[in-house]
C-alpha positions as CSV (number, residue, x, y, z in Angstrom):
1,M,243.9,164.6,74.6
2,R,243.8,160.9,73.7
3,I,243.6,158.6,76.7
4,P,245.9,155.5,76.2
5,R,244.0,152.2,76.4
6,T,245.1,149.6,78.9
7,E,246.4,146.6,76.9
8,K,245.2,143.2,78.1
9,L,248.0,140.8,79.0
10,F,247.7,137.0,78.6
11,P,249.7,134.3,80.3
12,V,252.2,132.7,77.9
13,V,252.9,129.2,79.2
14,P,249.4,128.2,80.2
15,T,248.1,129.5,76.9
16,L,250.7,127.5,74.9
17,L,249.8,124.4,76.8
18,T,246.1,124.9,76.1
19,L,246.8,125.4,72.4
20,G,248.9,122.2,72.4
21,N,245.7,120.5,73.4
22,A,244.0,121.8,70.3
23,V,246.9,120.8,68.1
24,C,246.8,117.2,69.4
25,G,243.0,117.1,68.7
26,F,243.6,118.3,65.1
27,L,246.5,115.8,64.7
28,S,244.2,113.0,65.7
29,I,241.5,114.0,63.2
30,T,244.2,114.3,60.4
31,L,245.6,110.8,61.2
32,A,242.1,109.3,61.4
33,T,241.5,110.2,57.8
34,R,244.0,107.4,56.9
35,I,242.0,104.7,58.6
36,D,240.3,102.1,56.3
37,P,237.4,100.7,58.3
38,L,237.4,97.5,56.2
39,S,241.1,96.9,56.7
40,T,242.6,94.5,59.2
41,D,245.6,96.8,59.7
42,Y,244.9,98.5,63.0
43,G,248.1,100.5,63.1
44,P,246.5,103.7,61.8
45,V,243.8,103.3,64.5
46,F,246.4,103.3,67.2
47,T,248.2,106.2,65.7
48,A,245.1,108.3,65.4
49,A,244.0,107.6,69.0
50,Y,247.4,108.4,70.6
51,P,247.2,112.2,70.3
52,I,243.9,112.2,72.3
53,F,245.9,111.0,75.3
54,L,248.5,113.7,74.6
55,A,245.7,116.2,74.6
56,M,244.6,115.0,78.0
57,L,248.1,115.6,79.3
58,F,248.1,119.2,78.0
59,D,244.6,119.7,79.4
60,V,245.9,118.7,82.9
61,L,249.1,120.7,82.7
62,D,247.6,124.0,81.6
63,G,245.3,124.3,84.5
64,H,247.9,123.3,87.1
65,V,250.5,125.6,85.6
66,A,248.0,128.5,85.6
67,R,247.1,127.9,89.3
68,W,250.8,127.4,90.3
69,T,251.8,130.7,88.6
70,K,248.6,132.4,89.7
71,Q,247.8,133.2,86.1
72,T,244.2,131.9,86.0
73,S,241.9,134.1,83.9
74,E,238.5,134.0,82.1
75,F,240.4,134.0,78.8
76,G,242.2,130.8,79.8
77,A,238.9,129.1,80.9
78,Q,237.2,129.9,77.6
79,L,240.2,128.9,75.5
80,D,240.4,125.7,77.3
81,S,236.8,124.8,76.5
82,L,237.2,125.7,72.9
83,C,240.3,123.4,72.6
84,D,238.5,120.7,74.5
85,V,235.7,120.7,71.9
86,I,238.3,119.8,69.2
87,S,240.3,117.2,71.2
88,F,237.5,115.6,73.3
89,G,234.5,116.2,71.1
90,V,235.3,116.3,67.4
91,A,238.4,114.0,67.4
92,P,237.0,111.0,69.2
93,A,233.7,111.2,67.3
94,F,235.5,111.3,64.0
95,L,237.9,108.5,65.0
96,M,234.9,106.2,65.8
97,L,233.3,107.1,62.5
98,K,236.4,106.0,60.6
99,F,237.1,103.0,62.8
100,R,233.7,101.5,62.8
101,P,232.7,99.4,59.7
102,V,230.3,101.2,57.4
103,D,227.1,99.3,58.2
104,H,224.2,101.5,59.4
105,P,226.1,104.7,58.6
106,R,223.2,107.0,59.4
107,L,222.8,105.5,62.9
108,L,226.5,105.8,63.6
109,L,226.6,109.4,62.2
110,G,223.7,110.3,64.5
111,I,225.4,108.9,67.6
112,A,228.6,110.7,66.7
113,I,226.7,114.0,66.3
114,L,224.9,113.4,69.6
115,Y,228.3,112.7,71.3
116,L,229.7,116.0,69.9
117,L,226.7,118.0,71.0
118,C,226.8,116.5,74.5
119,T,230.5,117.4,74.8
120,V,229.8,121.0,73.9
121,M,226.9,121.2,76.4
122,R,229.0,119.5,79.1
123,L,231.8,122.1,78.6
124,A,229.4,125.0,78.5
125,R,227.7,123.8,81.7
126,F,231.1,123.4,83.4
127,N,232.0,127.0,82.5
128,V,228.8,128.3,83.9
129,E,228.6,126.3,87.1
130,T,232.3,126.3,88.1
131,G,233.9,129.4,89.7
132,E,237.5,130.2,90.4
133,E,237.1,129.2,94.1
134,D,235.8,125.8,93.2
135,S,237.9,123.0,94.7
136,H,237.4,120.6,91.7
137,E,237.0,117.7,94.0
138,W,233.9,116.5,92.1
139,F,232.6,116.9,88.6
140,V,228.9,117.0,87.7
141,G,228.6,114.6,84.8
142,L,231.4,112.6,83.2
143,P,234.3,114.9,82.3
144,S,234.8,115.2,78.5
145,P,238.5,114.1,78.6
146,A,237.5,110.9,80.4
147,A,234.8,110.2,77.8
148,A,237.2,110.8,75.0
149,G,239.9,108.7,76.7
150,T,237.4,105.8,77.1
151,L,236.7,105.8,73.4
152,A,240.3,106.2,72.5
153,S,241.4,103.5,74.9
154,F,239.5,100.9,72.8
155,A,241.3,102.0,69.7
156,I,244.6,101.8,71.5
157,A,243.8,98.2,72.6
158,V,242.8,97.0,69.1
159,P,246.3,96.4,67.7
160,D,247.4,94.3,70.7
161,L,244.2,92.2,70.5
162,A,244.7,91.7,66.7
163,R,248.1,90.3,67.4
164,L,246.6,87.7,69.7
165,T,244.5,86.4,66.7
166,D,247.7,85.3,64.9
167,P,247.6,81.5,64.0
168,S,250.7,81.0,66.1
169,M,248.8,81.8,69.3
170,P,246.9,79.2,71.2
171,E,243.5,78.4,69.9
172,F,241.7,79.5,73.0
173,T,243.6,82.8,73.0
174,Q,242.6,83.4,69.3
175,W,239.0,82.7,70.2
176,I,239.0,85.1,73.1
177,A,240.8,87.8,71.1
178,N,238.4,87.5,68.1
179,G,235.4,87.7,70.4
180,L,236.7,90.8,72.1
181,L,237.6,92.5,68.7
182,T,234.1,91.8,67.4
183,A,232.4,93.0,70.6
184,M,234.5,96.2,70.6
185,T,233.8,97.1,67.0
186,V,230.1,96.2,67.2
187,G,229.5,97.8,70.6
188,L,231.4,101.1,70.0
189,P,228.2,103.0,68.9
190,A,226.4,101.9,72.1
191,I,229.4,102.8,74.2
192,M,229.6,106.3,72.5
193,F,225.9,106.8,73.2
194,V,226.2,105.9,76.9
195,L,229.2,108.2,77.3
196,A,227.3,111.0,75.7
197,C,224.5,110.6,78.1
198,L,226.8,110.4,81.1
199,M,228.5,113.7,80.1
200,V,225.3,115.6,80.4
201,S,224.0,113.7,83.5
202,K,223.9,115.0,87.0
203,I,226.0,112.0,88.3
204,R,229.0,113.1,90.4
205,Y,232.4,112.0,89.4
206,P,235.5,112.3,91.7
207,H,238.6,114.1,90.5
208,V,241.2,111.4,89.5
209,V,243.8,112.9,91.9
210,N,241.3,112.7,94.7
211,L,240.3,109.2,93.7
212,L,243.8,107.8,93.8
213,V,245.8,110.0,96.2
214,R,243.7,112.2,98.4
215,G,241.0,111.4,100.9
216,R,239.8,108.1,102.3
217,H,237.4,105.5,100.9
218,N,235.5,102.6,102.3
219,F,236.7,99.0,102.0
220,Q,234.3,98.1,99.2
221,H,235.5,101.1,97.1
222,L,239.1,100.1,97.7
223,L,238.4,96.5,96.7
224,Q,236.8,97.6,93.5
225,L,239.8,99.7,92.6
226,V,242.2,96.9,93.4
227,F,240.1,94.4,91.3
228,A,240.2,96.8,88.3
229,I,244.0,97.1,88.6
230,V,244.5,93.4,88.9
231,I,242.4,92.7,85.8
232,A,244.2,95.4,83.9
233,A,247.6,93.8,84.9
234,A,246.4,90.3,84.0
235,V,245.0,91.3,80.6
236,R,247.4,94.0,79.7
237,E,245.9,94.4,76.2
238,L,242.8,95.7,77.9
239,A,244.5,97.6,80.7
240,I,243.6,101.1,79.5
241,P,240.0,100.3,78.5
242,V,239.4,98.6,81.9
243,L,240.7,101.5,83.9
244,F,238.8,104.1,81.9
245,G,235.7,102.0,81.9
246,Y,236.0,101.7,85.7
247,Y,236.0,105.5,86.0
248,A,233.3,106.1,83.5
249,L,230.8,103.5,84.7
250,G,231.8,103.2,88.4
251,S,229.9,106.3,89.5
252,P,226.6,105.6,87.7
253,L,226.6,102.0,88.9
254,R,227.1,103.2,92.5
255,A,224.4,105.8,92.1
256,T,222.0,103.2,90.7
257,R,222.7,100.8,93.6
258,T,222.1,103.6,96.1
259,K,218.8,104.5,94.6
260,I,217.7,100.8,94.6
261,A,218.8,100.5,98.2
262,V,216.6,103.5,99.1
263,V,213.5,102.4,97.1
264,L,213.4,98.7,98.1
265,P,212.9,99.4,101.8
266,R,210.0,101.7,101.0
267,H,208.3,99.0,99.0
268,S,209.0,96.4,101.6
269,T,207.2,98.4,104.4
270,R,204.0,98.6,102.4
271,P,201.2,96.2,103.6
């Protein structure tokens, strides 16, 4: 007598949302192939970066929907990481390769590969160290969506900055915009390298919801957040990079300051 096998069932809506994440990543890669790194037309750069933010939205929604409907599973967790590799590892690395001018191609390629590998290791570590009962109040290492969003935010800001270089704009505005464009394009490999290192670091990052909505923070932390929002509002062309940069670099800067504060008193007590 043949014993019927129990067929595994999979949640439909969370799975479709997770797959939407992967589709957005693939769409970003496809659109990035149209970028000419030597062209001053930054429209294709903006178009290729936009799907990465859509992928972040899908990445947020699939987890929340799975928890709300009580349909969390090991399958969903593994599928989520596989899709994240595409959207937050391959897509931003390829976007930066196409956006950056072609000088030092080997160095840029090496940094892009390092970024991709760090993304993969970051996601694998997250799967191993995080259980279903985890509250997700803190992340160990910079989350891969935040790293990808930081890189994509610079690409999103480029068209607005390029418009400020128009001869019809005030001379001072043109000078500032040209300087920022040069700094962004030249500094992107270094930014990518730093983000790759932060992803595999042991630095704790707060969940964005907890950072903005839940819990209480000291006055200095609140002041830093208000300062970042004011700068973003004042220079709206840089609003997204400023906010993402604040999240990516805020935690390591605070950790460094804490270590210095601990070490300095030790040295000062020595005869």
